[in-house]
C-alpha positions as CSV (number, residue, x, y, z in Angstrom):
1,M,84.9,-41.9,-32.0
2,K,81.6,-42.3,-30.5
3,R,79.9,-39.6,-28.1
4,S,80.6,-41.8,-24.7
5,E,84.0,-42.6,-26.0
6,E,84.8,-39.0,-26.6
7,Y,83.2,-37.9,-23.3
8,E,85.4,-40.5,-21.4
9,A,88.5,-39.4,-23.1
10,L,87.8,-35.9,-22.2
11,R,87.1,-36.8,-18.7
12,Q,90.3,-38.9,-18.4
13,S,92.4,-35.9,-20.0
14,I,90.7,-33.2,-17.7
15,R,91.4,-35.3,-14.6
16,L,95.1,-35.5,-15.4
17,Q,95.4,-32.0,-16.1
18,L,93.8,-31.3,-12.8
19,M,96.3,-33.9,-11.0
20,D,99.3,-32.2,-12.5
21,D,97.9,-28.8,-11.4
22,M,97.3,-29.5,-7.7
23,D,99.8,-28.2,-5.2
24,Y,100.4,-31.3,-3.0
25,T,102.8,-29.4,-0.6
26,R,99.3,-28.2,1.4
27,D,96.0,-29.4,2.3
28,I,93.5,-28.4,-0.6
29,S,89.9,-27.8,0.5
30,D,87.0,-29.4,-1.5
31,E,86.0,-25.8,-2.5
32,E,89.2,-25.3,-4.0
33,I,89.1,-28.4,-6.0
34,L,85.5,-27.8,-7.3
35,E,86.8,-24.1,-8.5
36,M,89.7,-25.7,-10.3
37,I,87.2,-28.1,-12.1
38,D,84.8,-25.3,-12.8
39,R,87.6,-23.2,-14.6
40,V,88.7,-26.1,-16.6
41,I,85.1,-27.2,-17.8
42,S,83.8,-23.6,-18.4
43,G,87.2,-22.5,-20.3
44,E,87.2,-21.4,-23.8
45,G,87.9,-24.7,-25.2
46,M,84.9,-26.5,-23.5
47,R,82.0,-24.1,-24.6
48,N,80.8,-26.0,-27.6
49,R,82.2,-29.5,-26.8
50,L,79.8,-30.3,-23.9
51,S,76.2,-29.5,-23.0
52,L,75.2,-27.9,-19.8
53,Q,74.0,-31.4,-18.4
54,E,77.3,-33.0,-19.6
55,K,79.2,-30.2,-17.6
56,R,77.3,-31.0,-14.7
57,N,77.8,-34.6,-14.7
58,L,81.7,-34.0,-15.5
59,R,82.1,-31.6,-12.5
60,K,80.4,-34.4,-10.2
61,E,82.2,-37.1,-11.7
62,L,85.9,-35.5,-11.6
63,F,85.3,-34.2,-8.1
64,A,84.2,-37.9,-7.0
65,A,87.3,-39.2,-8.8
66,I,89.6,-36.9,-7.1
67,R,88.3,-36.3,-3.8
68,K,85.9,-39.3,-3.1
69,L,85.5,-42.7,-4.0
70,D,85.6,-42.5,-7.9
71,A,83.0,-44.9,-9.8
72,L,81.4,-45.8,-6.4
73,E,80.0,-42.4,-5.7
74,T,77.3,-42.9,-8.3
75,F,76.0,-46.1,-6.5
76,L,76.7,-44.9,-2.8
77,S,74.4,-41.9,-3.6
78,D,71.5,-44.1,-4.9
79,P,69.0,-45.0,-2.4
80,S,67.8,-47.8,-4.5
81,V,71.1,-49.7,-4.5
82,T,71.8,-52.0,-1.4
83,E,74.8,-53.7,-2.5
84,I,77.8,-52.8,-4.7
85,M,79.9,-55.7,-6.0
86,V,83.3,-54.7,-7.9
87,N,84.6,-57.6,-9.6
88,G,87.8,-55.7,-11.0
89,A,88.2,-52.4,-12.4
90,D,85.8,-53.1,-15.3
91,C,83.2,-55.1,-14.0
92,I,80.7,-53.5,-11.5
93,F,77.4,-55.1,-10.2
94,T,74.7,-53.6,-8.1
95,E,71.8,-55.3,-6.3
96,K,68.5,-53.2,-6.5
97,A,65.2,-54.5,-5.1
98,G,66.8,-57.9,-4.6
99,R,68.2,-58.3,-8.3
100,L,71.5,-58.0,-9.5
101,E,72.2,-55.6,-12.4
102,K,75.7,-55.2,-14.5
103,E,76.5,-51.4,-14.6
104,S,78.2,-49.8,-17.5
105,V,80.5,-47.3,-15.1
106,T,83.9,-48.6,-14.5
107,F,87.1,-47.7,-13.0
108,E,89.9,-46.4,-15.3
109,S,92.3,-48.9,-14.0
110,A,93.0,-51.7,-11.6
111,E,95.6,-49.0,-9.8
112,K,92.6,-46.4,-9.2
113,L,90.3,-49.0,-7.7
114,A,93.2,-50.2,-5.5
115,D,93.6,-46.4,-4.4
116,V,90.0,-46.3,-3.7
117,I,90.4,-49.4,-1.6
118,Q,93.3,-48.1,0.4
119,Q,91.3,-44.9,1.0
120,I,88.3,-46.7,2.5
121,V,90.5,-49.2,4.9
122,A,92.7,-46.3,5.9
123,R,89.9,-44.5,7.4
124,V,89.1,-47.2,9.8
125,N,92.7,-48.1,10.5
126,R,92.7,-51.3,8.6
127,V,95.5,-52.6,6.4
128,V,95.2,-54.8,3.0
129,N,98.0,-55.6,0.9
130,E,99.6,-58.7,-0.6
131,T,100.7,-60.0,2.9
132,S,97.1,-59.4,4.4
133,P,94.9,-59.6,1.0
134,I,91.7,-59.9,2.8
135,V,89.9,-57.3,5.2
136,D,86.7,-56.3,6.4
137,A,86.0,-52.6,6.8
138,R,83.2,-50.0,6.9
139,L,82.1,-46.8,5.4
140,S,81.5,-43.7,7.6
141,D,77.8,-44.5,7.1
142,G,78.2,-47.9,8.8
143,S,77.9,-49.7,5.3
144,R,79.9,-53.0,5.3
145,V,83.0,-53.6,3.3
146,N,84.7,-56.6,2.3
147,V,88.1,-56.6,0.3
148,V,90.3,-59.3,-1.4
149,M,93.2,-58.3,-3.3
150,P,95.5,-60.0,-5.7
151,P,97.1,-62.4,-5.5
152,I,94.4,-64.2,-3.8
153,A,91.9,-62.3,-6.3
154,L,92.9,-63.5,-9.8
155,N,90.7,-60.8,-11.8
156,G,91.9,-57.8,-9.8
157,P,90.9,-56.1,-6.8
158,I,87.4,-57.3,-5.4
159,L,85.4,-54.9,-3.2
160,T,81.8,-55.7,-2.0
161,I,80.0,-53.0,-0.1
162,R,76.6,-53.8,1.8
163,K,74.9,-50.5,2.0
164,F,73.3,-49.2,5.3
165,P,70.4,-46.8,5.2
166,E,71.3,-43.3,6.7
167,D,68.1,-43.8,8.7
168,P,68.3,-47.3,10.2
169,I,65.1,-49.7,9.3
170,R,62.7,-49.6,12.3
171,I,60.2,-52.2,13.4
172,E,57.6,-49.7,11.7
173,D,59.3,-50.1,8.5
174,L,59.6,-54.1,8.9
175,L,55.6,-54.2,9.7
176,R,54.9,-52.0,6.4
177,I,56.8,-54.2,4.3
178,G,55.2,-57.3,5.7
179,S,58.5,-58.8,7.2
180,V,56.7,-59.3,10.6
181,T,53.4,-59.1,12.1
182,E,52.0,-56.7,14.9
183,E,51.3,-59.6,17.1
184,V,54.7,-60.8,16.7
185,V,56.2,-57.4,17.3
186,A,54.3,-57.0,20.6
187,F,55.3,-60.5,21.6
188,L,59.1,-59.8,20.8
189,K,59.0,-56.4,22.6
190,D,58.0,-57.9,25.8
191,L,60.7,-60.6,25.5
192,V,63.3,-58.1,25.1
193,V,62.0,-56.0,27.8
194,A,61.8,-59.0,30.1
195,R,65.5,-59.8,29.6
196,Y,65.2,-63.0,27.4
197,N,68.4,-63.9,25.6
198,I,67.6,-63.8,21.9
199,F,69.5,-65.2,18.9
200,I,68.8,-64.2,15.4
201,S,69.7,-66.7,12.9
202,G,69.3,-66.5,8.9
203,G,71.3,-66.8,5.6
204,T,73.6,-64.3,4.0
205,G,71.3,-61.3,3.1
206,S,68.2,-62.3,5.2
207,G,68.3,-59.0,7.3
208,K,69.7,-60.4,10.5
209,T,71.7,-57.2,11.5
210,T,68.5,-55.0,10.4
211,F,66.3,-57.1,12.6
212,L,68.7,-57.0,15.5
213,N,69.0,-53.1,15.2
214,A,65.1,-53.1,15.0
215,L,64.7,-55.2,18.0
216,S,67.4,-53.2,20.1
217,D,64.9,-50.3,19.8
218,F,62.8,-52.1,22.7
219,I,65.7,-52.1,24.9
220,P,64.6,-49.5,27.9
221,K,66.5,-46.3,27.4
222,D,67.8,-46.0,30.8
223,E,70.0,-49.1,30.4
224,R,73.6,-49.3,29.8
225,I,74.1,-51.1,26.5
226,I,77.6,-52.3,25.3
227,T,77.5,-53.3,21.4
228,I,80.4,-55.5,20.1
229,E,81.1,-56.0,16.3
230,D,83.7,-57.0,13.9
231,N,82.8,-53.8,12.0
232,A,80.5,-51.1,13.7
233,E,77.2,-51.5,11.9
234,L,74.4,-51.3,14.5
235,Q,72.7,-47.8,14.8
236,L,70.8,-47.7,18.2
237,R,69.1,-44.3,18.6
238,G,68.1,-42.5,21.7
239,V,70.5,-44.5,24.2
240,D,72.7,-42.3,26.2
241,N,74.5,-44.9,28.0
242,L,75.8,-46.7,25.0
243,V,79.3,-48.1,24.5
244,R,80.3,-49.1,21.0
245,L,83.3,-51.7,20.7
246,E,84.9,-52.8,17.3
247,T,87.4,-55.4,16.6
248,R,90.8,-54.4,15.5
249,N,93.1,-56.5,13.0
250,A,96.7,-57.6,13.6
251,N,99.3,-55.0,12.6
252,V,101.7,-56.0,9.7
253,E,103.9,-58.1,12.1
254,G,100.6,-60.1,12.9
255,C,100.4,-58.9,16.4
256,N,97.9,-56.8,18.6
257,A,94.9,-58.0,17.3
258,I,91.7,-57.2,19.3
259,T,89.1,-60.0,18.8
260,I,85.4,-60.4,19.6
261,R,86.4,-62.7,22.5
262,D,88.4,-59.8,23.9
263,L,85.9,-57.4,23.5
264,I,83.2,-59.9,25.3
265,K,85.5,-60.5,28.1
266,S,86.2,-56.6,28.7
267,S,82.6,-55.9,28.4
268,L,81.7,-57.9,31.5
269,R,84.0,-55.4,33.4
270,M,82.1,-52.4,32.3
271,R,78.8,-53.0,34.1
272,P,76.5,-53.8,31.3
273,D,72.7,-54.2,31.5
274,R,72.9,-55.6,27.9
275,I,75.2,-57.0,25.7
276,V,74.7,-56.9,21.9
277,V,77.1,-58.9,19.7
278,G,76.7,-58.1,16.1
279,E,77.5,-61.6,14.9
280,V,78.9,-64.7,16.3
281,R,81.1,-66.6,13.9
282,G,83.7,-68.6,16.0
283,D,85.0,-69.4,19.2
284,E,83.8,-66.2,20.6
285,A,80.5,-68.2,21.0
286,I,82.1,-69.5,24.3
287,D,82.3,-66.2,26.0
288,L,78.9,-65.1,24.7
289,L,77.3,-68.2,26.1
290,M,79.0,-67.9,29.4
291,A,78.0,-64.1,29.6
292,M,74.4,-65.3,29.2
293,N,74.8,-67.9,31.8
294,T,76.4,-65.7,34.5
295,G,73.8,-63.0,35.1
296,H,73.8,-61.1,31.8
297,D,70.4,-61.6,30.8
298,G,68.8,-59.8,27.9
299,S,71.8,-60.5,25.5
300,L,71.3,-60.3,21.5
301,S,73.2,-61.7,18.9
302,T,73.0,-63.2,15.5
303,G,74.6,-66.0,13.4
304,H,74.4,-67.8,10.1
305,A,72.3,-70.9,9.7
306,N,69.6,-72.3,7.5
307,S,67.1,-73.0,10.4
308,A,66.7,-72.4,14.2
309,S,67.9,-76.0,14.8
310,D,70.7,-75.5,12.5
311,M,71.7,-72.5,14.7
312,L,72.0,-74.8,17.6
313,V,74.5,-77.1,15.8
314,R,76.5,-74.2,14.4
315,L,76.9,-72.9,17.9
316,E,78.2,-76.4,19.0
317,T,80.7,-76.1,16.3
318,M,81.9,-72.9,17.1
319,V,82.3,-73.6,20.9
320,L,84.5,-76.7,19.8
321,M,86.4,-74.3,17.6
322,G,87.7,-72.6,20.9
323,M,88.1,-75.7,23.3
324,E,87.7,-79.3,23.8
325,M,84.4,-79.8,25.7
326,P,82.1,-82.7,25.9
327,L,79.3,-82.2,23.6
328,A,76.7,-82.8,26.5
329,A,78.5,-79.8,28.2
330,I,78.0,-77.6,25.4
331,R,74.4,-78.5,24.8
332,R,73.5,-77.8,28.4
333,Q,75.5,-74.6,28.2
334,I,73.2,-73.6,24.9
335,A,70.0,-74.7,26.4
336,S,70.6,-72.7,29.6
337,A,72.0,-69.6,27.7
338,I,69.6,-69.0,24.8
339,D,65.8,-68.4,25.7
340,I,64.6,-67.5,22.0
341,I,65.8,-68.1,18.5
342,V,64.2,-66.0,15.6
343,H,64.9,-67.3,12.3
344,L,64.8,-64.9,9.3
345,G,64.7,-65.9,5.5
346,R,64.9,-64.7,2.0
347,L,61.9,-65.8,-0.2
348,R,62.0,-66.6,-4.0
349,D,60.6,-63.1,-4.6
350,H,63.6,-61.6,-2.9
351,S,61.6,-60.3,0.2
352,R,63.0,-60.9,3.7
353,K,60.7,-62.3,6.5
354,V,60.6,-63.9,10.0
355,L,60.1,-67.5,8.9
356,Q,60.1,-69.1,12.6
357,I,60.4,-68.1,16.1
358,S,61.2,-70.9,18.4
359,E,61.8,-71.4,22.3
360,V,64.6,-73.3,23.5
361,I,63.0,-75.6,26.3
362,D,65.7,-77.6,27.8
363,Y,68.5,-80.1,27.4
364,I,66.6,-83.5,27.5
365,D,67.9,-87.0,26.6
366,G,71.2,-85.6,25.1
367,E,69.4,-83.0,22.9
368,V,68.6,-79.5,23.0
369,V,64.8,-79.1,22.6
370,L,63.3,-76.6,20.5
371,S,59.5,-75.4,20.6
372,P,58.2,-73.7,17.7
373,L,56.3,-70.6,18.8
374,Y,55.3,-68.8,15.3
375,R,55.9,-70.3,11.8
376,F,55.5,-68.6,8.4
377,R,52.9,-70.2,6.1
378,E,52.8,-69.5,2.5
379,T,49.4,-68.7,1.0
380,G,50.3,-68.1,-2.7
381,E,51.4,-65.3,-4.9
382,D,49.8,-62.2,-6.1
383,A,49.7,-60.7,-9.6
384,M,53.1,-59.2,-9.1
385,G,54.7,-62.4,-8.1
386,K,55.2,-61.6,-4.5
387,V,54.8,-64.4,-1.9
388,K,51.8,-64.1,0.3
389,G,51.5,-65.5,3.6
390,T,51.6,-65.0,7.5
391,L,53.3,-65.8,10.9
392,E,50.9,-68.4,12.5
393,K,51.0,-69.2,16.1
394,V,51.8,-72.8,16.4
395,G,52.9,-73.2,20.2
396,V,52.7,-71.3,23.6
397,L,55.9,-69.9,25.5
398,E,56.5,-72.4,28.4
399,H,59.3,-70.5,30.4
400,T,57.3,-67.5,31.5
401,E,59.3,-66.8,34.6
402,K,61.1,-63.7,33.3
403,L,57.9,-62.1,32.0
404,E,56.2,-62.6,35.4
405,R,59.1,-61.3,37.2
406,C,58.8,-58.0,35.0
407,G,54.9,-57.9,35.6
408,I,54.0,-58.8,32.3
409,G,51.0,-61.2,32.1
410,L,50.2,-63.8,29.4
411,A,46.4,-63.5,29.2
412,G,45.5,-66.4,27.1
413,N,48.9,-67.0,26.3
414,Q,49.1,-63.7,24.4
415,T,51.4,-61.1,25.7
416,S,49.6,-58.1,27.6
417,I,50.7,-54.5,28.0
418,I,54.1,-54.0,29.6
419,K,53.4,-52.8,33.4
420,N,56.9,-51.5,34.4
421,E,59.6,-51.8,32.3
422,T,62.2,-50.5,34.8
423,D,61.6,-53.4,37.3
424,C,63.1,-55.7,34.6
425,R,66.7,-54.0,34.4
426,R,68.1,-56.1,36.8
427,M,66.8,-59.4,38.3
428,E,69.5,-60.6,40.7
């Protein structure tokens, strides 16, 4: 038997022994479990079978298998891992620096993986089983979780985790890695303070939620902010008057679901200064647009799209998912509600950047007219294959009324220093 096989067999044997020795009639603390593990791996029969480093690794792995999330703990504790993809018990991929790697670590069985999944979803009061085989959830740190179970998943339980850093990425971090420029940051800050309605678009993994979270830092801290999400991921800091709302799946009878639409409608009665919707995917687009059009300026949200213009088309489709409405009326609603679209993308070197910022001008001749303000222009690659380029200014902001009401000037059409943030809280 190879050394790795011998180690794995020993680990399984000790785990089964510990599970048999546990007293399930009472709550067992983490300290007691660690003491039990220490007694076994330090016993007479283990002295010459394991090195000191192997004992340390075994202690950590056994505790993770019994108390935590088993094989996932290795990757959850690794800051270089940004995504974990479990394709059945014996196939785990991770994403590091934008690249996928197959890992040698596996779950001992599909049943153990299913137990871990149930542990994750139970923490956020979600249910997943054969009747409801698909569920979205989150970990305690806000990391996004998607689960697909058999019989829908043919190769065993499928688990995908998008990790979120313990300390959320700030605008300063995005500047440091070149996702955005200082000029654009100053421009966007003024727009947020002046209560422009901003929509962030992009493809999967383009950094929409991260950018939304960073942009939310510019909201004055004395405002009342209500965040609405399918799974609570936003990490707004330094805001005392913050209300966080999260959807709820239907129960086993298919009743009592709480949707994004329900939460948006309820939030309007909570006296919000700002409404921040994590992502718009369906007919909730109607309620968000209506909120933006009925005095709730300064709202922020994200959506999946390949470009700023595609985002407008997707919004039209999402509205039609919820009600029959003339296309002209929908487009007028969109043109009136949204002021700015920030489009993000993921380049071939796996870097995430702001690719375009566009202003929604108006509804003209049956179309919603966009005016590009900034556009990313690629200038080449460096020796390491990193894409080089910059956000170039290609247009000027036409609708400056909100900036002017806040006392923010546009000298030479470049945003200047904010004069009075508190004047922008309510423009009624």
